[in-house]
VOPAGU-2260 file (C-alpha; in pm, 1 decimal, decimal comma):
REM VOPAGU-2260
SITE   aa  ch    i         X         Y         Z
SITE  UNK   A    0       0,0       0,0       0,0
SITE  UNK   A    1     135,9     339,3    -103,4
SITE  UNK   A    2      10,1     672,0      33,4
SITE  UNK   A    3     103,6     852,2    -290,3
SITE  UNK   A    4    -104,4     606,5    -491,1
SITE  UNK   A    5    -397,4     684,2    -261,7
SITE  UNK   A    6    -345,2    1058,0    -313,5
SITE  UNK   A    7    -350,8    1004,8    -690,4
SITE  UNK   A    8    -678,2     814,2    -650,7
SITE  UNK   A    9    -845,0    1106,2    -470,0
SITE  UNK   A   10    -667,9    1373,7    -684,1
SITE  UNK   A   11    -501,6    1526,0    -378,2
SITE  UNK   A   12    -199,0    1738,9    -465,6
SITE  UNK   A   13    -157,3    1934,9    -144,0
SITE  UNK   A   14     108,4    1903,3     123,0
SITE  UNK   A   15      93,7    1631,9     386,1
SITE  UNK   A   16     407,7    1680,8     591,5
SITE  UNK   A   17     222,9    1858,5     872,4
SITE  UNK   A   18     -64,3    1667,6    1039,2
SITE  UNK   A   19    -286,0    1968,9    1114,5
SITE  UNK   A   20    -658,8    2042,2    1082,2
SITE  UNK   A   21    -627,3    2216,4     745,1
SITE  UNK   A   22    -449,6    1916,2     589,2
SITE  UNK   A   23    -695,3    1673,2     749,0
SITE  UNK   A   24    -991,5    1870,1     611,8
SITE  UNK   A   25    -841,7    1896,6     263,4
SITE  UNK   A   26    -765,6    1524,3     236,5
SITE  UNK   A   27   -1107,2    1437,2     380,3
SITE  UNK   A   28   -1291,4    1653,6     126,7
SITE  UNK   A   29   -1095,1    1503,6    -161,3
SITE  UNK   A   30   -1184,0    1155,6     -33,6
SITE  UNK   A   31   -1560,2    1206,7     -14,8
SITE  UNK   A   32   -1566,9    1364,0    -362,7
SITE  UNK   A   33   -1362,9    1085,9    -520,7
SITE  UNK   A   34   -1464,7     768,8    -336,0
SITE  UNK   A   35   -1834,6     677,3    -353,6
SITE  UNK   A   36   -2033,0     535,7     -65,9
SITE  UNK   A   37   -2162,5     217,1    -229,2
SITE  UNK   A   38   -2271,4    -140,8    -167,9
SITE  UNK   A   39   -2268,8    -255,1    -531,6
SITE  UNK   A   40   -2053,3    -560,6    -455,0
SITE  UNK   A   41   -2350,4    -723,2    -280,6
SITE  UNK   A   42   -2554,9    -687,5    -600,1
SITE  UNK   A   43   -2275,8    -818,3    -821,9
SITE  UNK   A   44   -2239,2   -1146,9    -634,4
SITE  UNK   A   45   -1923,1   -1031,4    -454,1
SITE  UNK   A   46   -1856,6   -1020,1     -81,1
SITE  UNK   A   47   -1738,5    -713,3     110,7
SITE  UNK   A   48   -1424,6    -790,0     309,8
SITE  UNK   A   49   -1264,4    -586,7     587,5
SITE  UNK   A   50    -905,5    -685,6     516,1
SITE  UNK   A   51    -724,7    -350,3     477,7
SITE  UNK   A   52    -520,5    -458,8     175,2
SITE  UNK   A   53    -834,5    -592,2       4,1
SITE  UNK   A   54   -1009,6    -259,4      72,2
SITE  UNK   A   55    -707,0     -65,5     -53,6
SITE  UNK   A   56    -698,0    -267,2    -374,7
SITE  UNK   A   57   -1072,3    -220,2    -429,6
SITE  UNK   A   58   -1088,2     154,7    -362,9
SITE  UNK   A   59    -745,5     273,6    -476,0
SITE  UNK   A   60    -654,2      39,5    -762,7
SITE  UNK   A   61    -996,6     -63,4    -893,4
SITE  UNK   A   62   -1137,6     286,5    -835,4
SITE  UNK   A   63   -1441,9     153,1    -654,8
SITE  UNK   A   64   -1613,1     290,7    -346,3
SITE  UNK   A   65   -1724,8     115,2     -32,1
SITE  UNK   A   66   -1941,0     140,7     276,4
SITE  UNK   A   67   -1843,6     281,9     615,5
SITE  UNK   A   68   -1627,2      -8,2     728,9
SITE  UNK   A   69   -1423,7      11,4     408,7
SITE  UNK   A   70   -1403,5     389,5     363,2
SITE  UNK   A   71   -1323,1     473,1     723,6
SITE  UNK   A   72   -1084,0     182,3     773,6
SITE  UNK   A   73    -888,2     303,4     470,8
SITE  UNK   A   74    -903,5     663,3     596,0
SITE  UNK   A   75    -775,6     545,6     933,1
SITE  UNK   A   76    -470,5     391,9     763,2
SITE  UNK   A   77    -413,1     710,4     561,1
SITE  UNK   A   78    -431,6     939,9     863,6
SITE  UNK   A   79    -217,4     715,7    1084,6
SITE  UNK   A   80      41,7     698,1     806,7
SITE  UNK   A   81      52,4    1079,3     806,5
SITE  UNK   A   82     100,8    1093,0    1183,8
SITE  UNK   A   83    -250,5    1165,9    1310,0
SITE  UNK   A   84    -383,1    1030,7    1640,2
SITE  UNK   A   85    -674,7     814,3    1521,1
SITE  UNK   A   86    -920,8     592,1    1710,4
SITE  UNK   A   87   -1190,5     370,2    1557,9
SITE  UNK   A   88   -1537,9     416,7    1707,6
SITE  UNK   A   89   -1863,2     228,2    1656,7
SITE  UNK   A   90   -2209,4     377,4    1621,5
SITE  UNK   A   91   -2573,9     275,9    1588,4
SITE  UNK   A   92   -2752,7     435,1    1293,9
SITE  UNK   A   93   -3097,0     591,8    1339,5
SITE  UNK   A   94   -3378,5     426,9    1142,7
SITE  UNK   A   95   -3659,3     684,0    1091,8
SITE  UNK   A   96   -3920,1     425,1     992,0
SITE  UNK   A   97   -3891,7     267,0    1337,2
SITE  UNK   A   98   -3801,7     591,7    1517,3
SITE  UNK   A   99   -3520,1     398,5    1682,6
SITE  UNK   A  100   -3147,6     337,5    1662,9
SITE  UNK   A  101   -3004,6       4,2    1550,1
SITE  UNK   A  102   -2985,9    -267,1    1815,4
SITE  UNK   A  103   -2617,6    -328,8    1753,1
SITE  UNK   A  104   -2322,5    -124,5    1633,9
SITE  UNK   A  105   -2355,2    -104,7    1254,8
SITE  UNK   A  106   -2139,3     193,3    1157,1
SITE  UNK   A  107   -1767,4     267,7    1182,1
SITE  UNK   A  108   -1636,3     621,9    1230,4
SITE  UNK   A  109   -1310,3     784,2    1339,7
SITE  UNK   A  110   -1201,8    1010,2    1622,3
SITE  UNK   A  111    -895,1    1224,3    1554,9
SITE  UNK   A  112    -723,2    1418,4    1836,1
SITE  UNK   A  113    -543,9    1737,8    1731,5
SITE  UNK   A  114    -398,6    1998,7    1967,9
SITE  UNK   A  115    -597,2    1856,4    2261,7
SITE  UNK   A  116    -925,6    1879,0    2065,6
SITE  UNK   A  117   -1121,0    1577,6    1944,7
SITE  UNK   A  118   -1277,8    1563,7    1599,1
SITE  UNK   A  119   -1512,1    1311,8    1440,8
SITE  UNK   A  120   -1409,3    1214,5    1088,6
SITE  UNK   A  121   -1663,5    1005,1     898,6
SITE  UNK   A  122   -1604,5     948,5     528,9
SITE  UNK   A  123   -1844,4     657,7     503,6
SITE  UNK   A  124   -2202,0     768,8     561,2
SITE  UNK   A  125   -2284,9     889,9     213,5
SITE  UNK   A  126   -2606,5    1037,8      73,7
SITE  UNK   A  127   -2720,1    1377,9     211,0
SITE  UNK   A  128   -2599,9    1302,6     565,8
SITE  UNK   A  129   -2232,6    1288,4     472,1
SITE  UNK   A  130   -2030,4    1550,7     660,5
SITE  UNK   A  131   -1788,3    1749,9     446,0
SITE  UNK   A  132   -1548,9    1854,0     721,1
SITE  UNK   A  133   -1418,8    1699,5    1042,8
SITE  UNK   A  134   -1654,3    1793,4    1325,1
SITE  UNK   A  135   -1525,4    1910,3    1659,9
SITE  UNK   A  136   -1655,5    1683,8    1933,6
SITE  UNK   A  137   -1849,1    1937,1    2140,5
SITE  UNK   A  138   -2206,8    1905,3    2261,2
SITE  UNK   A  139   -2489,6    2139,3    2166,0
SITE  UNK   A  140   -2301,0    2359,0    1919,4
SITE  UNK   A  141   -2427,9    2404,2    1563,1
SITE  UNK   A  142   -2154,2    2331,0    1307,4
SITE  UNK   A  143   -2248,4    2478,6     970,6
SITE  UNK   A  144   -2124,9    2294,3     662,4
SITE  UNK   A  145   -2228,2    2312,3     297,6
SITE  UNK   A  146   -2465,8    2011,5     329,6
SITE  UNK   A  147   -2641,6    2180,4     625,2
SITE  UNK   A  148   -2609,9    2230,3     999,1
SITE  UNK   A  149   -2471,5    1932,9    1193,4
SITE  UNK   A  150   -2448,7    1908,0    1571,1
SITE  UNK   A  151   -2356,6    1667,8    1847,5
SITE  UNK   A  152   -2555,1    1625,5    2166,9
SITE  UNK   A  153   -2403,2    1435,7    2460,0
SITE  UNK   A  154   -2600,8    1263,1    2732,5
SITE  UNK   A  155   -2446,7    1039,2    2998,3
SITE  UNK   A  156   -2149,3     949,9    2780,7
SITE  UNK   A  157   -2358,8     879,2    2471,6
SITE  UNK   A  158   -2309,5    1113,7    2175,6
SITE  UNK   A  159   -2581,8    1183,4    1920,4
SITE  UNK   A  160   -2524,6    1327,8    1573,4
SITE  UNK   A  161   -2809,1    1510,8    1400,4
SITE  UNK   A  162   -2850,1    1725,8    1092,6
SITE  UNK   A  163   -3084,5    2020,2    1044,8
SITE  UNK   A  164   -3242,1    1994,8     701,1
SITE  UNK   A  165   -3310,3    2268,6     449,9
SITE  UNK   A  166   -3628,5    2289,7     250,5
SITE  UNK   A  167   -3618,5    2108,1     -80,0
SITE  UNK   A  168   -3733,0    2215,5    -422,6
SITE  UNK   A  169   -3820,9    1909,6    -631,3
SITE  UNK   A  170   -3917,5    2008,4    -989,3
SITE  UNK   A  171   -4025,4    1653,5   -1076,9
SITE  UNK   A  172   -4279,4    1593,2    -800,6
SITE  UNK   A  173   -4410,0    1274,1    -959,9
SITE  UNK   A  174   -4106,5    1080,3    -835,8
SITE  UNK   A  175   -4059,1    1279,9    -516,6
SITE  UNK   A  176   -3993,8    1150,3    -167,1
SITE  UNK   A  177   -4271,6    1070,9      77,2
SITE  UNK   A  178   -4438,5    1357,8     267,6
SITE  UNK   A  179   -4310,8    1251,7     608,1
SITE  UNK   A  180   -3952,4    1295,9     495,0
SITE  UNK   A  181   -4026,1    1632,3     332,2
SITE  UNK   A  182   -4175,9    1766,1     656,6
SITE  UNK   A  183   -3876,3    1650,4     859,7
SITE  UNK   A  184   -3683,0    1949,0     993,5
SITE  UNK   A  185   -3408,9    1766,7    1180,2
SITE  UNK   A  186   -3283,9    1413,7    1120,7
SITE  UNK   A  187   -3106,7    1207,8    1381,8
SITE  UNK   A  188   -2814,2    1034,0    1214,1
SITE  UNK   A  189   -2652,0     802,4    1470,3
SITE  UNK   A  190   -2540,6     761,6    1830,5
SITE  UNK   A  191   -2198,9     650,5    1954,3
SITE  UNK   A  192   -1971,8     630,3    2255,9
SITE  UNK   A  193   -1601,0     704,5    2276,5
SITE  UNK   A  194   -1509,1     343,1    2351,1
SITE  UNK   A  195   -1213,3     253,8    2123,2
SITE  UNK   A  196   -1287,3     -24,0    1875,6
SITE  UNK   A  197   -1084,9    -262,5    1662,9
SITE  UNK   A  198   -1175,1    -351,0    1305,2
SITE  UNK   A  199   -1216,7    -713,4    1415,7
SITE  UNK   A  200   -1519,5    -609,0    1620,8
SITE  UNK   A  201   -1702,3    -515,9    1298,7
SITE  UNK   A  202   -1656,0    -845,6    1115,0
SITE  UNK   A  203   -1979,9   -1014,0    1225,6
SITE  UNK   A  204   -2187,2    -702,1    1154,3
SITE  UNK   A  205   -2014,2    -660,3     819,1
SITE  UNK   A  206   -2124,3   -1013,4     728,6
SITE  UNK   A  207   -2477,3    -964,7     865,9
SITE  UNK   A  208   -2544,1    -640,9     675,7
SITE  UNK   A  209   -2465,0    -801,9     340,7
SITE  UNK   A  210   -2661,1   -1124,6     396,6
SITE  UNK   A  211   -2963,0   -1060,9     622,0
SITE  UNK   A  212   -3285,9   -1050,2     413,9
SITE  UNK   A  213   -3409,9    -739,3     597,9
SITE  UNK   A  214   -3080,4    -549,0     572,6
SITE  UNK   A  215   -3110,7    -211,3     400,9
SITE  UNK   A  216   -2802,9    -300,1     197,8
SITE  UNK   A  217   -2957,4    -623,1      71,8
SITE  UNK   A  218   -3288,8    -460,0     -21,3
SITE  UNK   A  219   -3134,2    -151,7    -187,0
SITE  UNK   A  220   -2843,0    -110,0    -425,6
SITE  UNK   A  221   -2681,1     220,0    -329,4
SITE  UNK   A  222   -2413,0     440,5    -482,7
SITE  UNK   A  223   -2366,1     801,4    -370,0
SITE  UNK   A  224   -2092,9    1057,0    -428,4
SITE  UNK   A  225   -2040,0    1407,3    -295,1
SITE  UNK   A  226   -1988,4    1674,3    -562,8
SITE  UNK   A  227   -1846,3    2027,0    -556,5
SITE  UNK   A  228   -2186,4    2171,6    -460,6
SITE  UNK   A  229   -2405,3    1879,4    -358,4
SITE  UNK   A  230   -2449,9    1504,7    -379,8
SITE  UNK   A  231   -2566,1    1251,2    -635,9
SITE  UNK   A  232   -2701,4     906,1    -564,8
SITE  UNK   A  233   -2821,5     602,9    -756,1
SITE  UNK   A  234   -3055,9     387,8    -546,2
SITE  UNK   A  235   -3194,9     101,2    -750,8
SITE  UNK   A  236   -3294,7     273,6   -1076,7
SITE  UNK   A  237   -3355,4     613,3    -914,3
SITE  UNK   A  238   -3091,6     879,4    -980,9
SITE  UNK   A  239   -3111,9    1175,7    -742,4
SITE  UNK   A  240   -2893,1    1485,8    -777,5
SITE  UNK   A  241   -2899,9    1751,7    -506,7
SITE  UNK   A  242   -2753,7    2100,0    -531,1
SITE  UNK   A  243   -2710,8    2239,3    -180,6
SITE  UNK   A  244   -2841,3    2586,2     -92,7
SITE  UNK   A  245   -2960,2    2642,9    -449,2
SITE  UNK   A  246   -3157,3    2950,3    -338,8
SITE  UNK   A  247   -3305,0    3098,8     -20,6
SITE  UNK   A  248   -3182,6    2819,9     209,8
SITE  UNK   A  249   -3334,3    2559,5     -21,0
SITE  UNK   A  250   -3177,8    2255,9    -188,1
SITE  UNK   A  251   -3255,6    2169,9    -550,2
SITE  UNK   A  252   -3347,1    1800,9    -583,1
SITE  UNK   A  253   -3361,5    1650,6    -931,3
SITE  UNK   A  254   -3483,5    1293,3    -966,8
SITE  UNK   A  255   -3486,2    1064,2   -1268,5
SITE  UNK   A  256   -3576,7     697,8   -1308,4
SITE  UNK   A  257   -3324,1     518,6   -1529,2
SITE  UNK   A  258   -3381,8     238,2   -1775,4
SITE  UNK   A  259   -3174,6     -80,5   -1733,3
SITE  UNK   A  260   -2957,1       7,4   -2030,5
SITE  UNK   A  261   -2863,7     345,2   -1871,8
SITE  UNK   A  262   -2729,3     202,8   -1544,9
SITE  UNK   A  263   -2378,2     102,1   -1654,1
SITE  UNK   A  264   -2317,5     430,7   -1839,5
SITE  UNK   A  265   -2448,2     634,1   -1544,8
SITE  UNK   A  266   -2219,9     454,3   -1297,3
SITE  UNK   A  267   -1923,0     534,5   -1520,6
SITE  UNK   A  268   -2011,8     895,5   -1600,5
SITE  UNK   A  269   -2156,9    1008,0   -1267,9
SITE  UNK   A  270   -1957,7     796,6   -1020,5
SITE  UNK   A  271   -1646,4     688,6   -1216,8
SITE  UNK   A  272   -1728,8     323,6   -1138,6
SITE  UNK   A  273   -1677,5      29,2   -1372,2
SITE  UNK   A  274   -1790,1    -306,2   -1235,0
SITE  UNK   A  275   -1621,8    -640,3   -1306,9
SITE  UNK   A  276   -1938,3    -847,5   -1274,9
SITE  UNK   A  277   -2299,6    -811,7   -1381,3
SITE  UNK   A  278   -2485,3    -566,8   -1157,8
SITE  UNK   A  279   -2850,1    -625,0   -1066,3
SITE  UNK   A  280   -3016,9    -305,5    -929,3
SITE  UNK   A  281   -3269,6    -343,1    -648,2
SITE  UNK   A  282   -3486,5    -108,6    -443,0
SITE  UNK   A  283   -3730,9    -304,7    -229,1
SITE  UNK   A  284   -3713,2    -124,6     104,5
SITE  UNK   A  285   -3935,2     180,7     152,4
SITE  UNK   A  286   -3674,4     338,8     379,7
SITE  UNK   A  287   -3590,0     690,2     262,5
SITE  UNK   A  288   -3221,9     775,1     239,5
SITE  UNK   A  289   -3281,8    1148,6     205,4
């Protein structure tokens, strides 16, 4: 594994000799705009492995993306290689349909300590809830980023991440999201503690999420990528492109349903992904990702 090869993959040409917040932010932003959040392997008959070298080969050499356990494990290696103080953390993602958090840890994120301050770095959430900058780990303070306002709330050692949503303008209302989601003003994202984790602790959940019949990742094929001014996502056959803060604190949401023959071309042109095996799109779950 070669750090310079990784930098080429994410088109990062900045300096990296000083492990400070500015460098961390720059590398992080390049990562989320170059490496998609995706679970396409599951829908190509491939398995998702947590071996770091396998992840490196997939994301860096094959120019694929990955889900949280792949993206953030790779980011952890990158940041440690550059001299950052990095700890793996585990979180439970909020499921709005059940108004509850997951029963078990199902998301990997990173804590980075810089100049006696702790930051959460999460390059593996994807969609419209993907942070664009490291977030300082402080409770009750709004942290404004291009995607919206994020904040942490801490209660008895448990930390909660939430995002305040903007209004959305959806020109094509016929394929819009459900009304409950549109009325939502603030979305809980996940909860976590500061207990250090090891990648080995995620292996059973990694296997479960790609095999359980009721897993979101089994019932939906997902590929999302952050852009210079928003995010684009292909869920099943539905291509959504969001431009953040298009006007008057409102996001522009453009939605199109693709035909089967458009899928491969769209993955290449919009996400820079070429798959080795036949991909079968799926979108069974009613769970909204926006």
